[in-house]
C-alpha positions in Angstrom: 2.7 -7.6 -24.6 5.9 -6.3 -23.0 6.0 -4.2 -19.9 7.9 -1.1 -21.0 7.1 1.1 -18.0 10.1 1.4 -15.6 9.9 0.4 -12.0 11.9 0.6 -8.8 13.1 -2.3 -6.7 13.8 -2.9 -3.0 17.5 -1.8 -3.4 16.8 1.3 -5.6 17.9 4.5 -3.9 15.3 7.1 -4.5 13.5 7.8 -1.2 14.5 11.3 0.2 15.9 10.5 3.6 14.8 14.0 4.9 11.2 13.3 4.2 9.3 10.2 5.4 12.3 8.5 7.0 13.0 11.8 8.9 9.5 11.8 10.3 10.3 8.4 11.9 13.7 9.7 13.1 12.1 12.8 14.7 9.6 10.6 16.5 12.4 8.5 17.9 14.4 11.6 18.9 11.4 13.0 20.7 11.5 9.9 22.9 15.2 10.3 23.5 16.4 7.5 21.2 20.1 7.9 20.3 20.5 8.5 16.5 23.6 6.4 16.2 21.7 3.3 17.6 18.7 4.2 15.5 20.6 4.4 12.2 22.8 1.3 12.9 22.9 -1.0 10.0 21.1 1.4 7.6 24.2 2.8 6.0 23.0 6.3 7.1 24.5 9.1 9.2 22.3 11.7 10.8 24.5 14.7 9.6 24.1 13.4 6.0 20.3 13.3 6.4 20.4 16.9 7.7 22.2 18.0 4.5 19.1 17.1 2.6 20.7 15.2 -0.3 20.7 11.6 0.7 18.5 9.1 -1.1 17.9 5.7 0.4 16.4 2.4 -0.7 13.3 0.7 0.5 15.6 -1.9 2.2 17.3 0.9 4.2 14.0 2.4 5.1 12.7 -1.0 6.3 15.9 -1.4 8.4 15.2 2.0 10.0 11.6 0.9 10.8 12.9 -2.3 12.4 15.4 -0.3 14.5 12.7 2.1 15.5 10.3 -0.6 16.6 12.9 -2.3 18.7 14.3 0.8 20.3 11.0 2.6 21.0 9.3 -0.6 22.1 5.9 1.2 22.2 2.5 0.1 21.0 1.7 3.5 19.5 4.8 4.0 17.3 3.2 3.0 14.0 0.1 5.2 14.7 2.1 8.2 15.7 4.3 7.8 12.6 1.2 7.5 10.4 -0.1 10.8 11.8 3.1 12.5 10.6 3.1 11.0 7.1 0.4 12.8 5.2 0.2 15.4 3.7 3.8 15.5 4.8 6.5 17.8 3.6 7.4 16.2 0.3 7.5 19.2 -2.0 4.9 19.4 -4.7 3.2 16.0 -4.0 2.4 17.0 -0.5 1.3 20.5 -1.6 -1.1 18.9 -4.1 -2.5 16.6 -1.5 -2.9 19.5 0.9 -5.1 21.3 -1.7 -7.2 18.3 -2.9 -10.7 19.6 -3.3 -12.4 16.3 -2.3 -11.7 12.9 -0.8 -11.8 11.4 -4.3 -9.2 13.8 -5.5 -7.0 13.1 -2.5 -7.2 9.3 -2.9 -6.5 9.4 -6.7 -3.5 11.6 -6.0 -2.2 9.2 -3.4 -2.5 6.3 -5.8 -0.9 8.3 -8.7 1.9 9.6 -6.6 2.5 6.4 -4.6 6.2 6.2 -5.5 6.7 9.5 -3.6 3.9 9.4 -1.0 3.8 5.6 -0.3 7.0 4.0 -1.5 6.8 0.8 0.7 3.1 0.0 0.2 1.2 0.4 -3.0 -2.4 1.8 -2.5 -5.1 0.9 -5.0 -8.5 2.5 -5.3 -11.7 0.6 -6.2 -15.2 2.2 -6.3 -18.5 0.5 -6.7 -22.0 1.9 -6.4 -22.0 2.0 -2.6 -18.5 2.2 -1.3 -14.9 3.3 -2.1 -12.2 0.8 -1.2 -8.5 1.7 -0.7 -6.5 -1.5 -0.4 -2.8 -1.9 0.1 -0.2 -4.1 -1.6 3.3 -4.9 -0.5 5.5 -2.8 -2.9 9.0 -4.0 -1.9 9.0 -7.1 0.2 8.3 -5.5 3.6 8.3 -8.8 5.5 8.1 -8.4 9.3 7.4 -4.7 8.9 4.1 -5.3 7.1 1.8 -4.8 10.1 3.6 -1.7 11.2 3.3 -0.2 7.7 -0.4 -1.1 7.4 -1.1 0.5 10.7 0.9 3.6 9.8 -0.6 3.9 6.2 -4.2 3.6 7.2 -3.7 6.0 10.1 -2.1 8.5 7.6 -5.1 8.4 5.3 -7.6 8.6 8.1 -5.8 11.4 9.9 -5.2 13.6 6.8 -8.8 13.1 5.5 -10.0 14.1 8.9 -7.9 17.3 8.9 -8.7 18.3 5.3 -12.4 17.6 5.5 -12.9 19.1 8.9 -14.6 16.0 10.3 -13.9 12.5 11.3 -14.9 10.4 8.3 -16.6 7.0 8.9 -13.9 4.7 7.6 -14.0 1.0 8.0 -10.8 -0.9 8.4 -9.8 -4.4 7.5 -6.5 -5.9 8.4 -5.1 -9.3 7.3 -3.2 -9.9 10.5 -4.8 -11.1 13.7 -6.0 -8.9 16.5 -3.0 -7.6 18.4 -2.9 -7.2 22.2 -2.9 -3.4 21.8 -6.3 -3.1 20.2 -7.0 0.1 22.1 -4.5 1.9 19.8 -6.7 1.0 16.9 -9.8 2.3 18.6 -8.1 5.6 19.6 -6.5 6.2 16.2 -8.9 4.6 13.8 -12.2 4.2 15.6 -14.1 1.1 16.4 -14.9 -0.1 12.8 -11.9 -2.3 12.7 -11.7 -6.0 11.8 -8.9 -8.4 11.7 -7.9 -11.6 9.9 -9.6 -10.3 6.7 -8.5 -11.3 3.2 -7.2 -7.8 2.3 -5.6 -4.9 4.0 -8.2 -2.3 3.2 -10.1 0.7 4.3 -13.5 1.7 2.9 -16.0 4.5 3.0 -19.5 5.2 1.6 -19.3 6.9 -1.8 -21.3 9.8 -0.5 -18.2 11.2 1.1 -16.1 11.1 -2.0 -17.3 14.3 -3.6 -18.1 16.6 -0.7 -16.0 19.8 -1.1 -13.2 20.2 1.4 -13.1 23.6 3.1 -9.4 24.4 3.0 -8.6 23.5 -0.6 -7.3 26.0 -3.1 -8.2 25.0 -6.7 -5.5 27.2 -8.3 -2.7 26.2 -5.9 -3.7 22.6 -6.1 -3.7 22.5 -9.9 -0.2 24.1 -10.0 1.0 21.7 -7.4 -0.3 18.7 -9.3 1.5 19.8 -12.5 4.7 20.2 -10.4 4.2 16.8 -8.8 3.8 15.2 -12.2 7.2 16.7 -13.2 8.6 15.2 -9.9 7.5 11.8 -11.1 8.9 12.3 -14.5 12.3 13.3 -13.0 12.1 10.2 -10.7 11.8 8.0 -13.7 9.2 5.6 -12.5 5.8 5.5 -10.8 5.6 2.1 -9.2 7.7 -0.9 -7.9 8.4 -4.1 -9.7 5.9 -6.0 -7.5 3.3 -3.3 -8.2 3.9 -3.6 -12.0 3.7 -7.4 -11.7 0.4 -7.2 -9.9 -1.0 -4.9 -12.6 0.2 -7.1 -15.4 -1.2 -10.3 -13.8 -4.5 -8.6 -13.1 -4.8 -7.4 -16.7 -4.0 -10.8 -18.1 -5.6 -13.0 -15.4 -7.9 -14.8 -17.9 -5.0 -15.9 -20.0 -2.6 -18.8 -19.4 0.2 -17.4 -17.1 3.4 -18.9 -16.1 6.9 -17.8 -15.0 8.4 -18.1 -18.4 5.8 -16.0 -20.3 5.6 -13.3 -17.7 9.4 -13.0 -17.4 9.4 -12.6 -21.2 6.8 -9.8 -20.9 9.1 -8.1 -18.4 12.0 -8.5 -20.8 14.0 -10.9 -18.5 15.1 -14.4 -18.5 13.0 -16.7 -16.2 16.1 -17.1 -14.0 16.6 -13.4 -13.7 12.9 -12.8 -13.0 12.9 -15.5 -10.4 16.0 -14.0 -8.6 14.4 -10.6 -8.6 11.2 -11.9 -7.0 13.3 -13.9 -4.4 15.1 -10.6 -3.6 11.7 -9.2 -2.7 10.9 -12.1 -0.5 8.3 -13.7 -2.8 7.9 -16.0 -5.8 5.8 -16.1 -9.0 3.2 -18.5 -7.8 2.6 -16.4 -4.6 2.0 -13.3 -6.7 -0.3 -15.1 -9.2 -2.3 -16.6 -6.3 -2.6 -13.2 -4.7 -4.1 -11.7 -7.9 -6.4 -14.6 -8.4 -7.7 -14.4 -4.9 -8.4 -10.6 -5.2 -10.2 -11.1 -8.5 -12.3 -14.0 -7.1 -13.2 -11.9 -4.0 -14.2 -9.0 -6.3 -16.4 -11.2 -8.4 -18.1 -12.8 -5.4 -18.6 -9.6 -3.3 -19.1 -6.9 -5.9 -20.4 -8.7 -9.0 -22.4 -11.4 -7.2 -20.9 -14.3 -9.3 -21.6 -17.9 -8.4 -18.9 -20.5 -7.9 -19.3 -21.7 -11.4 -19.1 -18.2 -12.8 -15.9 -17.3 -10.9 -14.3 -20.6 -11.8 -15.2 -20.1 -15.4 -13.9 -16.5 -15.4 -10.5 -17.6 -14.0 -10.5 -20.5 -16.5 -10.5 -23.4 -14.1 -11.5 -26.6 -15.8 -13.9 -27.6 -13.0 -15.5 -26.1 -9.9 -13.9 -28.7 -7.6 -10.4 -27.7 -8.7 -11.4 -24.0 -8.2 -12.7 -24.6 -4.7 -9.5 -26.4 -3.7 -7.4 -23.5 -5.1 -9.6 -20.9 -3.4 -9.2 -22.6 0.0 -5.4 -22.6 -0.6 -5.5 -18.9 -1.3 -7.8 -17.9 1.6 -7.9 -20.7 4.1 -11.7 -21.0 3.5 -14.0 -22.7 1.0 -16.0 -20.1 -1.0 -19.2 -20.9 0.9 -17.5 -20.6 4.3 -15.9 -17.3 3.4 -19.0 -15.8 2.0 -20.9 -16.9 5.2 -18.1 -15.2 7.3 -18.5 -12.0 5.2 -22.3 -12.1 5.7 -23.2 -12.9 2.1 
């Protein structure tokens, strides 16, 4: 099977500089940061951004974030940025999100329009009988900016769902990084249901909240905006990043033998070219394969209730001992220790 769907990469210039990047620039300006210093090393000029025609790459956006963090030097920067992100002012995509009739519609729209609404992190939605889980993947090799982006993205979803629903929804938040010294910012912006050093960067909510009607939505305006946002994506030429496409491919074929050569062939590249592209994004094939295996194993344990033997068998490990050893390499825990930590 060949992956024929196009993708963007970390150096693809498609992000409108006057949308999400401008939200961060405006935040910095409000705190009297000089725009020349803020844009240093990004290849951008403020007057060009004001013209509304500049498109930047994820790499440039990440450099802007790095500059902002350094110059603002404030614990609340990521959270204030997140509050400005959604629904945002991104033409039809934002208009469609503004008129989502329910939380479920809003989350599905965010996932579907992620190239426009979340170009640096790829959100994915999973729903079981009790909870909905929105988890986030690195779309472009965000490196040192990962924590900032996770804080901003989860704040964005929490804040916009609060605004559109008219109430503070009882989200739970899991972060893969350790507890920072500025924990109070999490409590103020996200609430007290926050945990750190988890296996996924994820927020979840009871399924009861998914289909409650939102009071400010317009079904007609929302439907028109969704059609227009679909045209936006078509004109853009892609819906996801290379790393996002790779994750989806590995997830779909996780029960098959997978190696660099075969997956490179599926992406219509030589192994050397595929390896170079992954290195450009700060990763490598084995890291991406282990990530998907870890996520599938956690799903089978926590949602499906599989035993060690069943998970090992599903992932085609020859023996349970070898699986346990691999699982500890992926997570830092043995399966039994992690399940105990998760209260299972």
